[in-house]
N, C-alpha and C positions, 0 to 999 in steps of 0.2 A: 115355619120357623117361629120360635117363641121368644119374642123380644119384649115381653111385658116386664114392667118394674113392679115387683112384689117381693115380700119377705119369703113367701112360699117358693117362688121360682128361683131364689138365690140371686135375684137382680133387684136389690133394694134401691129406692130413690135415695138421693144423697142424704136426706134427713135421717133415714133409717140405717145408713151405713156407719158402722162403728168408726168414730174418728172425725166424721164430717158434721153430723147432727145440726144442720141448718136447712131451712126450707128454701131459701133464696139462692139461686145461682146468679152471681153478680154479672153486670153488663157484658164484660168481655170474656167471661169464663166459659169453659167447655168441660164436659165430662169425658174422661178417657181412662187409660190404663197406664200404670207405671212400668209394666213389664210385659213381655210376650206371655209369660206364665199367667199373669193376671187376666189378660185377654182370653187365653185358652180356658181359664176357669169360668169365664162369663159365657162364652159361646162353645157349643159342642163342635167337634171336628166337622160333622156333617153340615152344621149351620155355616161354618166358615167356608167350606167348599162351595155351598150354594151362593154365598155372598160374593165370593171371588168369581164364580161363573157368571153372576149377574153384573159384574163389572166393578165391584167394590175393591178397594186396595187397602192393604194394611200399610200405614205409613208411620214413621217416627217423626214427631214434631218437637222442636226445641221450645221450651217455654218455662214459665214459673209455676210450680205447683202451689196452689193456694189452700188446698185442703186435701188431706190424705185419709182415705177410708180403707176398710178391709178389702173391699171388692173393686173400688174405683178411686180415681183422683179427680179433683177439679183443678183446672189449670188455665193460665192465660198464655196463648201462643206468643212467641218472642216478638213478632212483628206488631202485635196488638198491645204489648206491654208498654 
């Protein structure tokens, strides 16, 4: 599975993602996806299947989006806000 962060892979670090453009992920922030479609653009179907088989789960988390990029979002989960 290719989970690297690079411009070439289409998985930019937040600084290189259009709309975020900052190096630091603040204390309670996490990287995530705003929609199922955004998640599926990041991971190939075969990668998602391998992750689910390995025990990973796709979950929806309520929270506050602090930065919105083209490929990902930064957010603070509701309980940590």
